[in-house]
C-alpha positions, 0 to 999 in steps of 0.5 A, spaced: 479 271 733 480 274 727 480 282 726 474 284 720 475 290 716 471 293 711 473 297 705 468 301 702 471 305 696 477 304 691 483 304 695 489 300 699 490 300 706 495 297 710 495 294 717 501 292 719 504 291 725 500 287 731 494 291 735 492 289 742 485 288 742 482 287 750 477 281 751 473 281 757 480 280 762 485 278 759 490 282 753 492 278 747 496 280 741 492 279 734 495 280 728 492 284 724 491 282 717 494 286 711 489 289 706 492 291 698 487 293 693 484 290 687 479 293 681 474 295 684 476 292 691 479 289 696 482 283 698 487 280 703 493 280 701 495 272 703 488 271 699 492 275 693 493 270 686 495 276 682 502 279 679 501 286 683 506 291 688 504 296 693 508 303 694 506 305 702 506 312 701 510 313 706 516 311 702 515 316 698 514 322 703 520 326 703 521 325 695 521 332 691 518 330 684 512 334 682 508 328 680 508 321 684 508 317 678 515 319 677 517 317 684 515 309 682 522 309 679 525 303 681 520 301 687 517 296 682 519 290 679 517 291 672 515 298 672 520 302 669 520 310 669 524 315 664 524 323 665 527 324 659 528 331 661 529 337 666 523 340 663 517 341 670 511 338 666 513 334 662 510 327 664 515 321 665 513 315 661 512 310 665 512 302 662 509 296 666 512 290 663 514 293 657 511 297 651 505 293 648 503 297 642 507 299 636 503 306 634 496 307 639 498 310 646 503 306 652 500 310 658 498 306 663 491 307 665 492 311 672 486 311 678 485 314 683 480 313 690 476 309 684 476 314 678 479 312 672 483 319 671 485 324 664 493 322 664 499 325 661 500 332 656 493 335 656 496 340 652 491 346 650 497 351 652 504 352 650 507 348 655 509 341 657 503 341 662 504 333 666 495 331 668 498 328 673 502 334 677 495 336 678 494 331 684 499 332 690 504 327 691 502 328 700 496 326 698 497 320 696 497 313 701 499 308 697 499 306 689 498 299 687 501 297 679 496 292 677 501 287 671 498 281 670 492 278 666 488 276 672 489 283 676 488 288 670 483 284 666 477 287 671 479 294 667 478 290 660 480 295 654 483 300 658 487 295 661 494 292 656 499 298 658 497 296 665 494 299 671 496 303 677 491 305 683 492 311 687 489 310 694 489 318 698 490 319 705 484 318 709 480 320 716 482 316 723 477 315 728 479 319 734 484 324 736 483 330 730 491 331 728 494 336 724 502 335 720 504 340 717 510 338 712 516 343 709 520 342 704 525 347 701 530 345 695 535 347 691 536 343 684 542 344 680 544 340 673 548 334 673 551 335 668 553 340 663 555 338 656 563 339 655 565 345 650 571 348 647 574 354 652 575 360 646 582 358 645 581 351 642 574 354 639 578 359 635 584 353 633 577 348 631 573 354 627 580 356 622 581 349 622 575 348 620 576 355 615 582 353 612 579 347 610 574 352 606 579 355 604 578 361 608 578 364 616 573 365 621 574 366 628 578 372 632 578 375 637 579 372 645 576 377 650 570 373 651 571 367 654 563 365 655 559 360 657 553 360 654 550 355 657 550 359 664 546 364 660 540 360 660 541 354 665 541 356 673 540 353 681 533 352 681 529 353 688 523 350 690 518 350 696 513 345 698 508 347 704 503 342 705 498 342 711 493 336 713 488 334 718 484 328 719 480 325 726 473 322 727 466 325 729 460 321 731 460 316 726 464 319 721 471 321 719 474 326 715 481 328 711 483 335 708 489 338 707 493 344 703 498 344 699 502 350 695 509 348 691 514 353 688 519 351 683 524 354 679 527 349 673 534 348 671 532 352 666 530 360 665 524 361 665 522 353 666 517 353 673 511 351 677 507 353 682 500 349 684 496 350 690 491 343 691 485 342 695 483 335 698 476 333 702 475 326 704 469 324 708 466 318 711 459 318 714 455 312 717 448 315 715 445 309 718 447 302 720 445 300 713 447 306 709 454 309 708 456 315 705 463 316 702 466 323 698 473 325 695 473 332 692 480 335 690 482 341 686 488 344 685 491 350 679 498 349 676 501 355 672 507 353 668 512 357 665 515 354 659 520 355 654 522 353 646 526 347 647 525 345 640 530 340 638 533 342 632 529 349 633 533 356 631 531 358 638 531 352 642 534 354 648 539 348 649 540 347 641 542 355 640 546 354 648 551 350 646 552 352 639 553 359 640 560 363 640 565 363 646 569 369 644 562 374 643 558 377 649 551 376 652 551 383 652 552 390 649 551 396 653 551 400 646 546 397 643 539 399 646 536 392 649 542 392 652 544 385 648 549 384 644 544 383 638 545 385 630 540 387 627 539 389 620 533 389 614 530 382 615 537 378 619 536 379 626 541 374 629 547 374 635 553 379 634 559 376 631 563 382 635 571 380 632 570 374 629 570 375 620 564 372 619 557 371 623 554 365 626 551 360 621 544 359 620 543 367 623 542 364 631 539 368 636 542 372 642 538 366 647 539 369 652 535 376 651 529 369 648 529 366 653 528 372 658 523 376 653 519 370 650 513 368 654 510 361 655 505 359 659 499 354 662 495 355 667 491 348 669 484 348 673 484 341 675 477 338 679 478 331 680 472 328 685 467 323 686 461 321 691 459 314 693 453 311 697 455 304 701 449 300 701 449 294 706 444 290 704 445 283 708 452 281 713 455 278 706 452 284 700 454 290 699 452 295 693 455 301 691 454 307 688 459 312 685 459 318 681 465 322 678 469 327 675 474 330 672 474 336 668 481 339 667 481 346 663 488 349 660 488 356 658 495 358 654 499 363 652 504 365 648 508 370 646 514 371 642 517 378 642 517 382 635 524 386 636 528 379 636 528 372 636 522 368 633 517 374 633 522 378 629 520 377 622 513 377 624 513 384 627 511 380 635 507 374 635 502 372 640 496 367 642 491 365 646 488 357 647 483 354 650 482 346 652 477 343 656 477 336 658 471 333 662 470 326 663 464 322 667 464 315 671 459 312 673 460 306 677 455 300 680 458 296 684 455 289 688 459 285 692 457 278 695 462 275 701 461 270 704 464 264 709 462 257 709 466 253 714 473 252 710 471 256 704 470 263 702 467 265 697 467 273 695 463 275 687 464 282 685 459 285 679 461 292 677 455 297 671 460 301 668 459 308 665 464 313 662 464 319 657 469 324 656 468 330 651 474 335 649 473 341 645 479 347 644 480 354 641 485 359 640 486 365 636 493 369 634 496 373 631 502 377 628 504 385 627 503 386 634 503 394 634 506 395 642 510 390 645 505 392 651 500 386 649 505 381 649 504 381 658 496 381 656 494 377 650 490 377 644 486 385 645 481 386 638 486 391 634 493 389 637 495 386 631 494 385 624 494 378 621 488 375 625 488 366 625 482 362 630 480 356 630 478 350 634 476 343 635 472 338 639 471 330 640 467 326 644 467 318 646 464 314 651 465 307 654 459 302 657 463 296 661 459 290 665 465 286 669 464 279 674 470 276 679 469 271 683 474 269 688 474 263 691 478 260 697 479 253 701 482 252 707 486 259 706 491 253 701 488 253 694 485 259 691 482 261 685 480 267 681 476 268 675 474 275 672 470 277 665 469 284 663 465 286 656 466 293 655 463 297 648 466 302 645 464 308 641 471 309 638 470 302 635 465 301 629 458 298 630 461 291 628 466 290 633 465 295 638 463 290 644 469 286 646 470 280 651 476 281 657 477 275 661 482 273 666 483 267 671 487 266 676 490 261 681 494 259 687 496 255 692 500 256 700 503 251 700 506 253 707 499 252 709 499 244 708 500 240 714 505 237 711 509 244 712 509 245 720 515 242 722 518 246 717 520 252 721 525 256 717 520 256 712 514 260 714 511 261 707 510 259 700 505 260 695 505 258 688 502 262 682 499 263 677 495 266 672 491 269 665 488 274 662 486 277 656 485 286 655 485 292 650 488 298 649 482 304 647 488 309 646 487 308 639 484 315 638 477 317 638 474 316 630 479 311 627 475 307 623 471 313 620 472 316 614 473 323 614 473 330 612 477 336 614 476 343 612 481 345 607 483 352 603 485 353 597 486 361 595 481 365 598 476 359 598 473 355 604 471 348 602 472 339 605 476 335 603 478 327 604 482 327 611 482 320 613 480 313 610 475 309 614 475 301 616 469 299 618 473 293 621 477 296 625 478 292 632 481 292 639 488 291 640 489 286 644 494 283 649 494 276 652 498 276 659 501 270 662 504 269 668 508 264 673 510 265 680 512 264 687 512 269 694 517 266 699 518 267 707 523 265 712 524 266 718 518 268 720 518 273 714 524 277 717 526 275 709 521 275 702 522 274 697 517 274 690 519 271 683 515 272 676 516 270 669 511 273 664 509 273 657 505 279 654 503 277 646 499 284 643 496 282 637 491 286 633 495 292 633 494 297 629 499 298 623 498 303 617 497 299 612 500 302 604 496 303 599 496 306 591 498 313 591 492 313 585 486 312 589 487 319 593 487 315 599 490 320 605 497 319 607 497 314 602 494 307 606 489 305 611 489 302 618 489 295 620 489 290 625 495 286 622 501 287 627 504 282 633 509 284 638 511 281 645 514 282 652 516 276 655 521 277 661 522 275 670 521 279 675 524 279 682 523 282 688 527 280 696 527 285 703 530 283 709 530 286 716 537 284 718 536 287 725 531 289 729 530 290 735 529 297 740 534 301 738 538 299 732 533 296 725 535 295 719 533 292 712 535 292 706 531 290 699 531 290 691 528 288 686 529 286 678 527 285 672 529 282 666 526 283 659 526 282 652 521 285 647 520 282 639 515 284 634 512 278 631 507 280 626 508 287 621 504 288 614 506 282 609 512 282 612 516 288 611 520 292 616 518 299 618 523 304 617 521 310 623 524 317 623 524 323 629 526 329 629 529 329 622 533 323 625 532 316 621 533 312 625 529 306 627 526 299 624 521 295 626 522 288 623 519 281 625 524 278 630 527 284 632 525 289 638 521 295 638 524 300 634 531 298 634 537 303 631 538 303 623 543 305 620 551 305 617 555 301 622 562 305 623 569 303 623 574 308 624 578 314 620 583 312 615 589 313 619 593 315 613 587 321 610 582 322 616 577 320 611 570 317 616 570 309 614 563 305 614 562 298 613 557 296 607 552 291 608 557 284 604 562 287 610 567 290 606 570 298 608 568 304 604 571 311 606 567 318 605 572 322 601 572 328 605 575 333 599 570 330 594 565 328 598 564 321 595 566 314 596 571 309 595 573 303 596 577 301 603 583 297 604 586 298 611 592 293 610 593 299 604 590 305 608 593 310 603 591 308 596 583 311 595 581 305 591 574 304 586 569 309 586 564 306 591 558 308 595 553 308 601 546 307 600 540 305 604 541 297 602 548 298 606 544 299 613 543 295 619 541 294 626 546 297 630 542 295 637 535 294 641 532 302 644 529 297 650 532 296 656 533 288 658 534 289 664 532 295 670 532 294 678 534 298 684 538 296 691 535 300 697 537 300 704 534 303 710 537 304 717 534 306 724 538 308 730 534 311 737 532 316 733 535 317 727 533 315 720 538 314 714 535 311 707 539 309 701 535 307 694 540 306 687 537 304 681 539 301 675 538 299 667 542 297 662 541 292 655 539 298 651 542 302 646 542 310 645 543 313 639 546 321 642 544 326 637 547 331 641 554 328 641 554 329 633 551 335 633 557 337 638 562 335 632 558 340 627 563 342 621 559 349 621 561 356 624 558 354 632 561 352 637 564 344 639 563 339 643 571 337 646 570 330 643 572 334 637 580 336 640 580 328 638 581 329 630 584 327 626 590 333 624 595 328 619 598 321 619 603 324 624 598 325 628 591 321 627 589 323 633 583 318 636 582 314 631 575 315 631 574 323 629 576 325 622 579 331 620 575 337 620 572 340 614 568 347 614 561 346 611 561 338 610 558 337 617 553 333 613 557 328 609 562 327 615 558 327 619 551 323 616 546 327 619 540 326 618 541 318 619 544 314 625 551 311 625 554 306 629 559 312 631 554 315 635 551 310 638 552 308 646 551 303 651 545 306 655 548 302 661 547 306 669 548 306 676 545 311 680 544 313 687 538 316 687 536 317 693 539 319 700 535 321 706 538 322 713 533 324 718 532 325 726 527 326 729 525 329 738 523 325 743 517 325 744 517 327 752 520 334 749 515 335 745 508 333 750 509 340 752 508 344 747 503 339 745 506 336 739 505 329 737 511 328 732 516 333 730 522 330 726 527 335 722 530 332 715 536 333 709 534 327 702 539 328 696 535 326 689 540 324 683 546 324 687 551 321 684 551 316 677 555 311 674 556 310 666 559 310 660 555 314 657 558 320 653 552 325 654 549 328 661 544 322 663 542 316 659 536 316 661 535 323 658 533 319 652 526 319 649 524 312 644 532 311 644 534 318 642 538 324 646 537 331 643 538 337 646 534 335 652 534 340 658 540 336 663 536 332 669 537 336 676 540 333 682 536 336 687 538 337 695 532 338 700 531 339 707 524 339 711 521 338 716 514 334 719 511 336 725 504 333 728 500 336 733 
């Protein structure tokens, strides 16, 4: 007897194990078929022929992350999640089967209970504000990642970067239950930068100064840890209350969540309250009404952490002089601050010169400047499901996603960023509003051994954005730094705003056919019309097809008892990327001001032939099961071909076109690789259960087409570091290849393009030929030019994955997950900056500098010379001296829990009570010299907030 399940809303439900079904006077055990989500519906897992991965909510239930997408890290093959900073609110980078564009958006499409939602940094405020942080992870039942063309084609133009389907928890018929979860966490930085303490600082500083013919540093009364002044041990408290049950022909789920989290850097923090109500009501035998409503309010406290900002928290903290104090009771502020005329900087104390660049006292800045963002978010839908016949359903879903952000910024007028402005204040507002309407017709019919399913979809989406800001400087009183922009409270006024909108109309169809649970075929077609494209190219077609053969259901496989499942899959699909801006094809004008006159000017060159960026996905896969599926294994080979990528085509400056370029569909790129995943139930009895699993992704990225085949050289954070070249990986690191130090004189030595060597003569800042067999000879004058730059390594990992194991002994449970990644290179700019030649502090690596021919140091760090760091370290350019391998292995999550005996709990009406502890980001193994190889943004590590290690303790109680 088959147990049939009807699921009428987009989502994922898992039914595992066995169910007892009463039939007349006997009880039989029946397997309930596992059902997984697909676009605009569900399928039996046995019928799936595409490449998808599902993560259960129970697997991530006790992880301490403010956003759910961070919890995907290591849990799905082909999915890479990188959290590049410890900033609360910063969205992690999520890549599904690599990067699939050069210049457009790379974020996946996120769909919550059938509602496509805003993702990424919603902006508007003055802190990082990750839109996905508005969804409480504790509300999530499961997450399903759609990876290949057959799975994603149903989402057409929005699916080039993959799709993540999130299903929140639903009500269940039966007894009313209440669950309460509480977790308390302590977070600290995994590692701080290894800086010089005062004795070494005095030695190094005056060695720099001696080469420059002077003396800089004096005084050893203090040995200040300035990193400690901005970093802290943060705490987090989570409370989560949920209620579920059924009443009559309906069921409901309601939850209330509260999270308060301190970041590891002052004053970074987040506070969120979330509400959710999901309900399903069968109004008649043929009509069902479903609602999913969620509301959250989230407040962020941020800070200036600019990569090279003088008041950037980490930038400044690691450069402060350790022989100077933070505080000075003699000063009105209580801080060690020197202010005179137009200068306000950290006090130099006994040193003979002030700190370079007039750096501020960063402890004062982080404690007195304010960066806040307050978000209100509503995501809701209402759906009606009409059962027309036993085999035909119609569903109408109307949804809305609205995000409102109000931001506030205040720069204190006494010291720091606001000093020169007499104080600075800003209020801003951003409203994101999206309506989505879906009409879904679902035909499902079985004819003997034939099963046919047809899904027809019509979707409308309209999105509007509006924003405004008001700010000013010259505050009459610091009081207004706490209350916001008040008329008459500041001297110079500024204001502005903007508005954009776009729309999408879609028609889609999916046909799925299976015969005898052996042969499967699925075809999908979607037609999208997007307002962001010109009339001639506004509509696009996106097909997908997949085939499957369950070999293990063939008669000739029945006698193979060991092999319980063998399924072969193949798929093809074509999808697009809508994250290309609102008006990329139009010639635009913008407001311009000349002297005291306002006017308009040409701001963007239009291209009325602009089209979609397209992504063709191909996949071959196989699923294996052994010993009644106690051991399972999946393997996939995929190719993602990206074509028509939008690139800026250079134009002659004489044409007067803004930016001297126009956007065209001209680029191409491909990702190809393998995915493997395996799971095994090693032990499974009443008292002891032990399972182990893991996944591995091998991937290669290659650019295949550029404008006239010409290289693109790109910069980030003031560093010219990237090369986009046909035949190479996207944004390969590009710069000068470093040989080492000339042991005879301490000069840095580099390779030229022809393989010869040149030394950078620190004495006169010129280049000369270098002969390793005669290092004392300066050689003939030479050069190091742009043409001598070389590819120094790829920035995208070529492999990543995880291994996890879970052990349960009686009422104890224990689990561990280890993640790994590698094959990429990182330009460690932070490390270079800690080898500066100015009057700043340095990293301990500088102790290995060349001192003399008889004391040549580590052979990698040149001699010191004050003020010549730009020449010695080639600031602003990538060099292999600071390029490192990004390989790592992390013991990422360790969990230990204990569940009390149910017999003990029944007397107090509890059905479950579990206590647990979790350590996240526990142990790291790497040769990377920075804090963490995951602290990279596009292959560059530059003064980011250190990532954190979190220790959590919690309880789960169910009444």
